[in-house]
Residue frames relative to the residue before (quaternion, step in Angstrom):
aa qw qx qy qz dx dy dz
X 1.0000 0.0000 0.0000 0.0000 0.00 0.00 0.00
X 0.2053 -0.7927 0.5631 0.1118 3.56 -0.73 1.04
X 0.2254 -0.7859 0.5626 0.1228 3.57 -0.72 0.98
X 0.2647 -0.7693 0.5566 0.1682 3.62 -0.64 1.01
X 0.3136 -0.7288 0.5818 0.1793 3.51 -0.84 1.09
X 0.4414 -0.6917 0.5120 0.2542 3.49 -1.10 0.85
X 0.2181 -0.7915 0.5485 0.1584 3.55 -0.61 0.93
X 0.7078 -0.4937 0.2740 0.4244 3.60 -1.12 0.43
X 0.6398 0.5341 -0.3253 0.4467 3.61 0.95 -0.84
X 0.6493 0.4878 -0.3360 0.4770 3.61 0.94 -0.79
X 0.6637 0.5075 -0.3191 0.4473 3.57 0.88 -0.75
X 0.6232 0.5212 -0.3227 0.4856 3.57 1.09 -0.70
X 0.6634 0.4937 -0.3321 0.4536 3.57 0.91 -0.77
X 0.6353 0.5141 -0.3269 0.4746 3.59 1.11 -0.75
X 0.6168 0.5281 -0.3556 0.4629 3.64 1.05 -0.68
X 0.6760 0.4884 -0.3011 0.4625 3.58 0.85 -0.86
X 0.6176 0.5218 -0.3388 0.4813 3.58 1.16 -0.67
X 0.6337 0.5375 -0.3286 0.4489 3.57 0.90 -0.83
X 0.6735 0.4655 -0.3021 0.4883 3.63 0.93 -0.96
X 0.6338 0.5090 -0.3674 0.4520 3.70 0.97 -0.57
X 0.6817 0.4855 -0.2971 0.4596 3.57 0.97 -0.80
X 0.7185 0.4532 -0.2587 0.4598 3.56 0.76 -1.12
X 0.0465 -0.8425 0.5290 0.0902 3.64 0.98 -0.91
X 0.6320 0.4343 -0.3600 0.5314 3.55 0.86 1.09
X 0.5939 -0.5609 0.4295 0.3851 3.55 -1.24 0.44
X 0.0777 -0.7797 0.6213 -0.0017 3.56 -1.12 0.85
X 0.3540 -0.6909 0.5678 0.2738 3.56 -1.16 0.44
X 0.6955 -0.4995 0.3131 0.4108 3.60 -1.19 0.41
X 0.6280 0.5375 -0.3539 0.4375 3.57 0.96 -0.79
X 0.6769 0.4701 -0.3018 0.4792 3.61 0.90 -0.89
X 0.6257 0.5316 -0.3406 0.4582 3.64 0.99 -0.64
X 0.6644 0.5037 -0.2983 0.4646 3.54 1.00 -0.85
X 0.6362 0.5144 -0.3186 0.4786 3.59 1.08 -0.67
X 0.6526 0.4720 -0.3461 0.4813 3.63 0.88 -0.71
X 0.6322 0.5141 -0.3475 0.4640 3.65 0.94 -0.76
X 0.6698 0.4963 -0.3009 0.4631 3.59 0.96 -0.81
X 0.7398 0.4398 -0.2445 0.4466 3.59 0.79 -0.95
X 0.7634 0.4116 -0.1989 0.4563 3.54 0.81 -1.05
X 0.8261 0.2421 -0.1015 0.4987 3.56 0.91 -0.96
X 0.3976 -0.7525 0.4295 0.3020 3.52 1.43 0.00
X 0.4272 0.6743 -0.4710 0.3755 3.59 1.11 0.80
X 0.1114 -0.8187 0.5633 0.0096 3.46 -0.43 1.28
X 0.2032 0.7478 -0.5980 0.2048 3.60 -0.21 1.26
X 0.5856 -0.5890 0.4463 0.3331 3.54 -1.28 0.50
X 0.6259 -0.5262 0.4298 0.3828 3.53 -1.29 0.37
X 0.6504 0.4812 -0.3658 0.4601 3.71 0.81 -0.75
X 0.6413 0.5081 -0.3410 0.4629 3.66 0.94 -0.68
X 0.6360 0.5037 -0.3361 0.4784 3.64 0.95 -0.72
X 0.6350 0.5448 -0.3058 0.4544 3.56 1.02 -0.85
X 0.6415 0.5204 -0.2997 0.4773 3.53 1.08 -0.86
X 0.6350 0.5099 -0.3207 0.4836 3.59 1.04 -0.77
X 0.6346 0.5178 -0.3300 0.4692 3.60 0.96 -0.82
X 0.6540 0.5236 -0.3209 0.4418 3.59 0.90 -0.91
X 0.6603 0.5054 -0.2906 0.4734 3.57 1.03 -0.91
X 0.6339 0.5045 -0.3404 0.4772 3.66 1.02 -0.69
X 0.6425 0.5352 -0.3131 0.4502 3.54 0.99 -0.83
X 0.6954 0.4916 -0.2870 0.4386 3.52 0.96 -0.92
X 0.6890 0.4568 -0.2736 0.4916 3.50 1.20 -0.71
X 0.4444 -0.7295 0.4036 0.3278 3.59 1.38 0.03
X 0.4162 0.6688 -0.5176 0.3340 3.55 1.09 0.50
X 0.7548 0.1902 -0.1144 0.6173 3.59 1.26 -0.38
X 0.0611 -0.8112 0.5815 -0.0078 3.52 -0.79 1.04
X 0.4076 -0.6844 0.5613 0.2247 3.48 -1.23 0.66
X 0.0048 0.8007 -0.5977 0.0395 3.64 -0.67 1.11
X 0.4967 -0.6465 0.4898 0.3090 3.53 -1.23 0.51
């Protein structure tokens, strides 16, 4: 059985997908739980925060009021 490791780009796309589906503000803990439960992606909260920061810097994800 071959286990596919989730690369950073795949995780970023899943994060964007979650924000599109949920369409509401979420904290990192909640986002990590959704990734774990729905997509079986087990990553630490600091890693998820780093991915969010990279998405914000690349302007794929923006913070709005």
